C-alpha positions in Angstrom: -25.3 -20.8 86.4 -22.7 -21.3 89.2 -19.8 -18.7 89.0 -16.9 -21.5 88.9 -15.2 -23.0 86.2 -13.8 -25.4 88.2 -14.7 -26.5 91.7 -13.3 -29.3 93.5 -13.2 -30.6 97.0 -11.7 -34.5 97.9 -9.9 -35.8 94.9 -7.8 -38.1 95.0 -5.9 -40.6 93.4 -4.2 -43.9 94.5 -2.5 -45.8 92.7 -1.5 -49.4 93.2 -1.9 -49.4 97.1 0.8 -47.2 98.0 1.6 -44.3 95.4 -0.8 -41.6 96.1 -1.0 -38.9 93.7 -3.5 -36.8 94.8 -4.4 -36.3 98.2 -7.4 -34.9 99.0 -7.0 -31.5 96.5 -9.8 -28.5 97.1 -9.3 -26.2 93.9 -11.7 -23.3 92.7 -10.8 -21.8 89.3 -13.1 -18.3 88.7 -14.5 -18.1 85.4 -13.1 -16.1 82.9 -9.7 -16.0 84.8 -6.3 -17.6 84.3 -5.8 -19.8 86.9 -1.9 -21.7 86.9 -1.2 -25.2 88.1 2.3 -25.2 89.5 4.5 -28.0 91.4 8.0 -30.1 90.7 7.6 -32.9 88.4 5.9 -35.5 90.0 3.8 -33.3 92.2 0.2 -33.9 90.2 -0.2 -32.0 88.0 -0.9 -34.2 84.5 -2.9 -36.7 86.8 -5.4 -33.7 88.1 -5.5 -32.3 84.5 -6.2 -35.6 83.0 -8.9 -36.8 85.6 -10.6 -33.5 84.5 -10.7 -34.2 81.3 -11.5 -37.8 82.4 -8.5 -39.2 81.1 -7.6 -41.7 84.2 -10.4 -42.3 87.1 -10.1 -40.6 90.7 -10.0 -42.7 93.1 -12.7 -40.1 95.1 -13.1 -36.3 93.2 -16.3 -34.5 94.5 -16.9 -31.1 92.9 -17.8 -30.0 89.3 -16.3 -28.7 86.1 -18.4 -26.0 84.5 -22.1 -27.1 86.3 -21.1 -30.5 85.9 -19.9 -33.2 87.9 -16.3 -34.1 87.8 -16.5 -37.5 85.2 -19.6 -36.3 83.5 -18.5 -36.3 79.7 -21.1 -33.9 78.3 -19.2 -31.3 80.2 -16.1 -31.5 77.5 -18.1 -30.5 74.8 -17.5 -27.1 76.3 -14.1 -27.6 77.4 -10.5 -27.0 74.6 -8.1 -29.0 76.0 -3.4 -29.7 74.8 -2.5 -32.2 76.8 1.7 -32.0 77.4 2.8 -34.7 75.0 0.7 -34.0 71.8 1.3 -36.0 68.5 0.1 -34.4 65.1 -0.1 -36.6 61.7 2.7 -35.2 60.2 0.9 -36.1 56.8 -1.4 -32.6 57.9 -1.6 -30.0 57.5 -2.3 -27.0 60.5 -5.4 -26.4 58.7 -6.2 -29.5 58.8 -5.4 -30.3 62.0 -7.5 -27.7 63.2 -10.8 -29.4 61.5 -9.9 -32.9 62.1 -9.9 -31.8 65.7 -13.1 -29.7 64.9 -15.1 -32.8 63.1 -14.0 -34.9 66.6 -15.9 -31.9 68.2 -18.7 -32.7 65.9 -18.1 -28.6 65.2 -20.1 -28.3 62.1 -18.5 -28.7 58.8 -18.5 -24.8 57.3 -18.4 -23.8 60.9 -14.7 -25.7 61.1 -13.6 -24.0 57.9 -14.9 -20.7 59.2 -12.8 -21.5 62.7 -9.6 -22.8 61.5 -9.2 -19.5 59.2 -9.6 -17.1 62.4 -7.7 -20.0 65.1 -4.3 -19.8 62.8 -4.6 -15.6 63.0 -5.2 -16.2 66.1 -1.8 -17.7 67.3 0.3 -15.8 64.6 -0.2 -19.8 61.6 -2.0 -17.8 59.3 1.2 -17.5 56.4 1.8 -21.5 57.8 -1.8 -23.0 57.7 -1.3 -24.9 54.7 2.2 -26.5 55.8 2.5 -29.6 56.9 3.3 -30.3 59.8 6.2 -32.5 60.1 7.7 -28.8 58.9 7.1 -27.3 61.5 9.2 -26.4 64.4 8.6 -27.4 68.3 7.1 -23.6 69.2 4.8 -23.3 65.8 3.2 -27.0 66.7 2.4 -25.5 70.1 0.5 -23.1 68.5 -1.2 -25.0 66.2 -2.4 -27.5 69.2 -3.6 -23.9 71.1 -5.8 -23.3 67.7 -7.5 -26.8 68.2 -8.3 -26.7 71.6 -10.6 -23.7 70.8 -12.1 -24.8 67.4 -15.0 -25.5 69.7 -15.3 -22.3 70.5 -15.1 -23.6 74.3 -15.7 -21.6 77.0 -12.8 -23.7 79.7 -9.1 -23.9 77.9 -7.3 -26.0 79.4 -3.8 -26.3 78.9 -0.6 -28.7 79.8 2.4 -27.1 79.6 1.6 -24.9 76.5 5.5 -23.3 76.4 7.0 -26.2 76.9 10.5 -26.3 74.7 9.6 -23.5 73.6 11.5 -19.8 72.2 10.8 -16.6 74.7 9.3 -15.1 71.6 7.5 -18.7 70.9 6.4 -17.8 74.8 6.2 -14.1 75.1 3.3 -15.1 72.0 1.4 -17.9 73.8 1.6 -15.6 76.4 -0.8 -12.3 74.5 -2.8 -15.5 73.3 -3.9 -16.4 77.0 -4.5 -12.7 77.5 -6.9 -12.7 74.5 -8.4 -15.8 75.7 -9.5 -14.2 79.0 -10.4 -10.7 77.5 -13.3 -12.6 75.7 -14.2 -13.9 78.7 -13.0 -17.4 78.6 -11.2 -19.8 81.6 -7.9 -21.1 81.4 -6.4 -23.1 83.1 -3.0 -23.5 82.3 -0.4 -26.1 84.2 3.2 -25.3 83.5 6.2 -25.5 85.9 7.6 -23.0 84.3 7.0 -20.2 87.0 7.7 -16.8 85.4 5.6 -17.9 82.9 3.0 -18.3 85.5 4.0 -15.4 87.5 3.1 -13.1 84.3 0.0 -14.4 82.7 -2.3 -15.7 85.7 -4.9 -13.8 87.8 -4.3 -16.8 90.3 -2.5 -19.6 91.0 -2.1 -22.9 93.5 0.5 -24.8 94.0 0.8 -28.4 94.1 3.1 -30.4 96.4 3.7 -34.2 96.7 -0.7 -34.7 96.0 -1.4 -31.8 98.0 -2.8 -27.9 97.1 0.3 -26.1 99.2 -1.9 -23.1 98.7 -3.8 -21.1 96.0 -4.9 -17.3 95.3 -3.6 -14.3 93.8 0.7 -13.0 93.9 -0.9 -10.7 96.3 -2.5 -12.8 98.9 0.2 -15.2 98.8 3.1 -13.6 99.2 1.4 -10.0 101.6 2.7 -11.2 104.6 6.2 -11.2 103.2 6.4 -8.1 101.9 8.7 -5.4 102.6 10.0 -2.1 101.9 13.8 -1.4 101.3 15.1 2.2 101.9 19.3 2.5 100.0 20.9 5.2 101.6 24.5 6.2 100.8 27.5 7.8 102.3 25.8 7.9 105.9 27.7 6.5 108.9 26.0 3.7 110.0 25.9 5.1 114.0 24.1 7.9 112.7 21.7 5.6 110.5 20.7 3.1 113.0 20.6 6.6 116.0 18.0 8.0 113.5 15.9 4.5 113.3 16.0 4.2 117.5 14.4 7.6 117.6 11.6 6.4 115.0 8.4 5.8 117.4 4.9 3.8 116.3 6.2 1.9 112.8 6.6 -0.8 111.8 9.9 -2.7 113.2 13.0 -1.6 110.7 16.8 -4.3 110.4 19.7 -2.3 108.5 22.4 -4.6 106.8 25.1 -1.8 105.0 23.3 0.5 103.6 19.9 -1.1 103.4 17.5 -0.7 105.7 14.7 -2.8 105.4 10.7 -2.0 106.7 8.6 -5.0 106.9 5.3 -3.1 106.5 3.4 -3.0 102.7 2.1 0.3 103.4 4.2 3.3 102.0 2.6 5.5 105.5 4.5 3.3 107.2 7.9 4.1 105.4 7.4 7.8 105.3 9.7 8.7 109.0 12.9 6.4 108.8 12.9 8.5 105.2 12.1 11.7 107.8 15.3 10.9 110.4 17.3 9.5 107.7 17.5 12.7 105.9 17.6 15.0 108.5 20.3 12.7 109.9 21.8 13.6 106.4 21.6 10.3 104.4 21.4 10.4 101.3 18.1 8.6 100.2 19.0 6.2 97.4 16.2 4.3 96.2 13.1 4.1 98.1 11.1 0.0 96.3 8.4 -2.6 97.6 9.8 -5.8 98.1 8.1 -9.1 97.9 8.7 -12.5 97.0 8.7 -14.1 93.6 6.3 -17.1 93.1 9.7 -18.9 92.3 10.4 -17.9 96.4 6.9 -19.5 97.0 7.4 -22.2 95.0 11.1 -22.9 97.0 8.8 -22.6 100.2 7.0 -24.4 99.5 9.1 -27.6 98.3 11.8 -27.2 101.6 11.3 -29.4 104.3 11.1 -26.3 107.8 12.6 -28.5 109.9 15.5 -29.6 107.4 16.0 -27.0 104.6 15.9 -29.8 102.3 13.9 -30.3 99.2 10.9 -33.0 99.3 11.7 -35.9 97.1 8.6 -37.5 95.7 6.0 -38.8 97.8 7.2 -37.1 101.2 5.2 -34.4 103.1 6.0 -31.8 105.3 7.7 -33.2 108.2 8.9 -36.2 106.9 12.0 -36.5 107.2 12.8 -39.6 106.5 12.3 -39.3 102.3 13.9 -36.1 101.8 16.7 -35.3 99.0 19.2 -32.7 99.2 18.8 -30.4 96.7 16.9 -29.6 93.8 13.3 -29.9 93.1 11.7 -33.1 93.2 11.5 -34.9 90.2 
């Protein structure tokens, strides 16, 4: 059995003759990890998810999902899915929703009744299981949505914007649910535009910009070249600090801005000579901390044209100055 839950190459989707929603996507999702797909509105995230779920047909798609070829509907028996704009019949209770989707997934009646009880407890809806959906908040509907995605005991769980419209408490609880799924050995493929949510829960991420994978990997891998250490000093003469820094030999370069010295390195041992020199110069070390770009920083770098500094518009590629707009993420 392959170690990849999802292994894609050359995935493309063109609408009509001109609208290229996806452009030669390559992506690898390992089993047992939480993988985050992020990008601005119009980047092609939901299109890719719908191709995986056979909702729409790709123009081209090479690769596998759970060992089966992309487009093989038999594989979907082992996949749980929560669409972005799901709607449940409001006259059903949460328990009935879960059992209904279990029936559609051909889960035996006794099993789906047992699973509905377990899943309502898992998503924190045990006390509301017999309340009709029409009385649910958005967060409660999302919790039941996650529960129905798990009723067939899937190996892979695909969630399209699961925390959209959910309050901070609900988002925290959903993150806890996702972590439990990972502990159970399931793979979670998470599509979201909430960068802070992805950064807190995902093992690896891919940034999708205008139908192209801009980058993918762990946060550490994606930020390694931009990581640094910041030293904050207090009550030191800038001239003395500069002379102390100049005396440091064989260490990575550093720059001073006011009372802050930045050393371009990921290795704590590279920072020690600067600390020693600053102390010898009589500086008070107020703080030393590692700094790396956030997922939001990576995202903004991905959607910004390097030539103009403008944010890429829908349909543009980096360097295509004719299709960039001022300010804001692409819609």
